[in-house]
N, C-alpha and C positions, 0 to 999 in steps of 0.2 A: 559127619556133620548132620545135625538133626534136620528133620523136614521143616521145622519152624525157621531155622537159620537159612535154609535154602530159599524159603518163601520171602525172606527179608532182602535177599541180594538184589532183585530187580528194583525194589524201592530205593535201596541205597545207591544203586547206579543212577537212578533218575535224579536223586538229590545231588549227587556229585556232578552229574552232567549239567544241571541247572546252575549250580554254583560256578562251574567253570565256563559257562556260556556256550556249552556244546549243543544245547537244544535250541531250535528256532523259536523265537518269540514273536508276537505280533509287533508290527512296526509302530514306533512311537509316534503319537499324533503331533503334528506341528503346532507350535505356539501361535496363537492368533494375535496379530497386532492391528489395531484399528486406527486409521489415519482420517482425521476430521478436517474438512475443508469448508471455508465459508466466512471466517472472521476477516479475511483479507481478500486478495485476488484468488482466482481459481474456478469461478463459476461460469465462465464463458464456454460455449460449445467447443471451440478449438482447444481451450485449456483442458477441458474434461477429457477430450479425446487423448491428449498427450498423457494426462495423469493416469488414465486407464492403461495406456501402453506401458508406462513405467511400472505400474503394479503387476502387469502380466510378465514383464521382463524379470522383476524381482522374484516372483513366485516360481518362475521357470528355472531359476538358478539357486533357489534355497529350499531344501527339503524340510528344514527344521522350523521355519517361520512361514506363516501364511499372512500376507498383507491384505487387508480389506479396506476399502475406501468408502467414506460417507461424505456426501456433499450437501450442505444446507444453503439455501438462498441467503444472500448477504443480509437482507432486511430482517431475517428471523434467526440468523446464525447464533447471535449472542444468547437469545432466549433458549434456543435449542440446546446449546452446549451447557447452559446453566441447568436445564432440566435433566440432561444425561448425567451430569456430575451428582446432582442431588439424588437421583434415583439409584446410584450405585452402579450404573451401567456406562461409565464414562469411557471415551476413547483413550488411546495411548498417546498419539501424536497429534498435534494441532498445527496447522500452517498451510501455506505461508501466511504469516501474520506479522504485522508491524507493532510498534509500541502501543498505539491506540487500542487495537484489538486485544493485545496482551494485558494492558492495564486494567481492562474490564474484568480480568481474572487474576489480579495481583494476589500473591500468596498461594496460588495453586500450581506453580511451576516447579518442576524438579531441578535441583542443583545437579548439573552434569559433571562437575569437577571430579567426584569419585569415580564415575564411569570413564572419564578421560584418562585418569591415572591408572585404573584397573586394566583398560584395554591398550594403553600406550598410544592413544590417538594423538597424531601430530598436529599441534596447534600452530607450529611455525610456518605452515603453508599459507597462513593468513597474515595480513598486517597486524601488528600487535594492537594498534588502536581499534581495529575491527573486533578483535577478541575482547578487549577491555570494554567495548560498548555494551556487552552483554553481562558484565560483572555488576551485580547489584548486592544489596544487603541479604538477599535470598540466596546468593551464590551465583554460579555461572549458569544462567537460565536459557542460554541459546548459544549457537555457534554461527559464525558469519556465513551468509549465503548470498543475499542479493542486496544491492543498493540501487535506489531509484532517484537520481537527481531530477529536480524540476527545472524547466527551461521554457522559453517562449516558442510556441508553435505558430507558424503563420503560413498563409497561402499566397505564394508569389503572383499567381494569376490575378487575384483581386487587387493587389498593389499595382500591377501593370495596368489593369483596367482603369484604376483611379489616377494613374500617372504619378504614383508616389514611390520614393525610394524604399528599399527593403529595410527592416530593422538591422542594427549592427550584428555582424557575424561573430564578433569577439567582444569579451568584456573589456571595458575601458575605452572602447571606441565611441565617438559621438554619433548622433544621427547624421545623415548625409548633408544636411544643411548647416552643420556645425553646432547645433544645439545639443546640450547633454541628453543622453538617452535615459530619461527619468520618467517618473509617473505623470508629470505634467505633459511631457511630449507624447507619451503613450495615449493619454486622453485626447490630445489634439489630433493625432493621426487616426485614432479609432473613430472619432466623430466624422472625419472625412471618408472613412470606409463604411459608415453606416448609411444605408440607402433605402429610400422608400419605393413604392411601386411605380412612381412617376419618374424615378431617376434622380431625385434630389437627395443630397447628403445632409447629415445632421447639423452642418454649419450654415445651411442656407435657410432663409426665412420661409421658403415654400415647403420645406420638409414637413411631411405628415407622419407623426409618431404613431398614428393608429394603423398605418399600412406599411410597416417596415418589412423588407424582404431580405435584407443583409445587415448583419451587425458587425461592429468593428472589433469587439473584444468580449471574452468571457473567461471566467475562472472555472475550469472544467473539473468537475468531480473532486471537490476538496472537502475534507472534514472541516468542521466549523472553525477551529482555531488555526487552521492552515490558511484561511482566507486573508486575514489582515497582515500576514507575514510579508506580503509584498512591500509593506511600509516598515519592516523591521521585525526582528525576533522579539518574542515576549510571551507572556502567559497571563491568565486571569487568576492564578493562584500564586501567592507570594512565598509559599513554603512555611509560613508561620500560622496557618489557619485562616488567613484572610483572603477574601475575594477582592480583586483589584481590576482596574481597567487602564492599562497603559495609554498615555495620551496619543501615541502614534497608532494604537489600535482604534481609538475613537476617530482619528483622522481617516484611517483606512476605511472603516465601515461607513462613514458619511460620504466619502469619495465614491464608494461602490453604490450606495443608495442613490446618490445623485446621478451616477452613471446609468442606473436603471430607469429612474422615474423623471429625471430632469433633463439630462443630456441624451438619454436614450441610446447610447452606444453599447450598452449591455442588455441582454434579454432578461425579462422577468420570468418568474416560474412558469406561468401559463405559456409563454412563448417558447421556453426551453422544452416544454412537454409537447409542443405541437409537431405535426408531421413535417413542417417546414424546417424544423431544427432536429430532425432525426428522432423524434419522440423521446427526447432525453439525452441524446448524444450530439450536442450542438456543433462542435467543431467538425466532426466527421460528416455532418450534413453537407458541407461545402458552402454554407451560408454564413459563416463567421470567419473573419479575416485573421484574427489573432486569439490565442488562448494560452494560459499558463496551466500546466499540469506536469505530471511526472513521466518518467521513461516507461512506467508500466502501462501507459496509455497505448503503447504499440499493440497491446492485446486487442484493441477495440477500434482501430482505424486501419482500413485495408488499402485505401487509395495511396497514390504516390504524389499527389498534388500539394504537398506541404514541405516545409523546410524548418530548420531549427535556428534560433537566434538567442541573443543575450536577454536575460531578465533586466528590466529597467531598474534604475536606482531610485532611492528616496533620500533626500538630504545627503547626497553624495555616497551613500552606502548601498550595496547590492545585497539582497537576501534571497537565496534560492532554497526554499525549504526542502528538506531531505527526508526520504523514507528509506528504511532498511527493514527487510523482511527475512524471517527465518522460520524454522520448525522448532517447536518446543514439546517437551514431554510433561504430561501432567503427573503430579505427585500420586494421584490415584491409580496410575497405571499398575496393572497386576504383573506385568512383565517388562520392567524397566530396561533390563539388559538387552532383550530382543528389540525393544523399541529404540534403544540407542543404536543398535546395528542398522535398523531401518533408517533412522535419522541420518547416520553417516553415509548411507547409500544415497539418500535424496540430495544431500549437499555435496556428494562426491561423484560417483559414477553416473548418476542420473541428472546431475545439476545442469549441464548444458542443454539437454532436452527440455527440462522444465523451464529454464530461463528463457529459452527461445519463444515460449508462449506467455510467460509471465512478464517479459520485457524488462527484467532486472539485470543490471550490470553485475557480473560476478565479483564477489568479494575477493575471490582468489585471483590476484592480478595476472597470473600466468594464463588464465582462461579468457581474458578480455578480448584479445585479437580474434579468437574463434567466435566469440559471441557476436561481435560487430560484423564479422564476415557473414554470419547467418542472417542478421538483420538486413545486410546489403542485398541479399538474395530476394528479400521481401520488398524492400524499398529501393528501387533501382534509380531514383532521382539523384543519388549522391548526397545523402543527408550529411549535414555538418556535425558529425559526431564529436568533433573536438570541443565545440561549445558546450555540448552535453557533459562531457567529462570535466570541462573547466568549471561547470556549475558546482561540482563537489567542493570547490574552494570557498563557497559562500553559504554554508549551512546555517540554518536557524538555531542559534544557541542562546537561550534555552530552547529546546525543541517544542514545537507546538503539540507534540504527542506526549509531553511529560505528564507524570501522574498528578492527580489532584484528589482530595478527599471525596468519598461517595461518588466515585468516578462515573458509574453508569448513569446515575440521576443527573449529575452535572452535564454529562454529554447530551442527555435528552433535552435539558434546558437550552443548551447552545444550539442544538439542531432546530428546536422550535423557534429560536430567535432568527436563525437564518431563513426559515420558512416564512416567518412573519414579514421580514423586510423585503423578501423576494416576491411577495404576493400582495403587499398592501401599500398603496400610494398614500401620501399625506401624513406620514408619521413624523413625530418629533423625535429624531434619532438620539439626541442627547438624553431626553427623558426615557426612551426605551433602553438605552445603554445603562442609565442609572438603575432602572428597574432590574435589568439583567444582573448587575452586580449584587443588588439586594437579594434577588432570588438565589443566586449562587451561594451567597453567604449563608442563607437559611439552609441550603442543602449541605454545605460544609459543616455547619453546626450540628446537624443531625448525628454526625458520627464522632463528635468530640468526646 
C-alpha cells in the first residue's frame, strides 16, 4: 500500500466514525419556548411564585426544551405583546387568557388541530362542549383549561350586624322574607347595608352620603361588557356591522349609575381607590357587604370572612357571566411543536398547581374534587362551592367577551365610558349611552 493510501486511512476512519455516531459530539442546545403572561390573570405575587415553580419543574425534567417566562403588567400587556409581535420577537405561548384578551389578537393564534393529530393528544379527557368552545373559523385555537363561574360573594358578619337574612344559598330560592331574589331585592338589601360614619344606613333620612364607611354592593373587577349582564346576556355588536344598545343594558347601566350617585349603595371610582376600600380591592377591604365577580377572585382575597350565594335574577331570569381561560400558541412561534409540548404540560401535569393560584375550576371534570379540596385548605369557613358550580348553568349567551370589529379601539371606548359614569355625577345616562353607540359605530366603520 502506498504512503498516500496509508495517510488516508485515519481520515476515512474519522468520516466513518462520524457517520456512524461513534464520535462524541457537543450536546444539542435545548429549544427555547417563551411563555407570556399578562393578558389575563397571573400577575399577583402568589401567582408569580407558583408560575416560576412550574417553570423550574418543567426545565428540570426536560433537556430538549428550555421554558422561559415573561410577565407584563395587565395595564400594558396588550401593548407589550403587540410590540413583541411587530418586532419579530414574539413569545410562543400566551396565557392564561380569556376571550377578551384573545380577541385583541384575533388572527394571530395557531390552529392546534394538526398538532393534536400528530401527537395523538387525547381530547376525550375534556367535555366535548369545552373542546368545541375553542373551535373557531381559525381552527382549534385553544384547549380546555379553566372555567371561572361568577357568583355573589357576601360577608355574613355585616348581615348579622344589620340583622338581615343572608342571600339565598341556592338558585331558585326566594329571599328569606319570601320576596324573589332579584335585582330590586338586591338594591333594597344593599341600601340597608350601606352605612355612614354615624351609623345611619342609606334608607334613613339622616344618612350622610359624604361620609360612607360601608357599602352594600359592588361589581368587582369586571370588563365593561360584563357589567350589565346582571340584567341579561347581550352585546353592543349585532354581528352585521352595527353598534346597538340592548334595552336591558340601558336599564342595567342606569341602575348602576343610580346605585352610585343617587342611592349610594355602590362606591364611585374615587371611593374604590381609597384606602378604606383596599386601594382598589373593595370587597377584600371588609367594607363592602356584597359583590359579584368570578371564581378567579380567590387569587386576591385572603380572609375567610366571606361566603358564596346565588346571583339575583332580572325579569325572572338569572345570568351568571362566565369566563374560561386557557393558553394559546401564536402563529409566529418559531417552535410550535415544542410550544405544544409545553402547553399540554401546563394544562396537564402542572394544571392543579396553576389552578390553585388562578382560582379556576378545572375543565377536566376528574380534577375538580382535588381543586376544591385545595381551596378548602385556604378558606376554612366552609364555602358553599355548590352554588359556585351551579352558576355554570346560567352563562351569558352571547358572551360579553364575544368578538366585535376593531376590537381594541372598541374596548377602549367601553372602558372610557365606565370611567366616565364611575367618576362623574349629574350625567344624562340615556344621552351618554346614545353617544357611546354612535362612537362605537364610528369605530366599527373604520374597518369596514
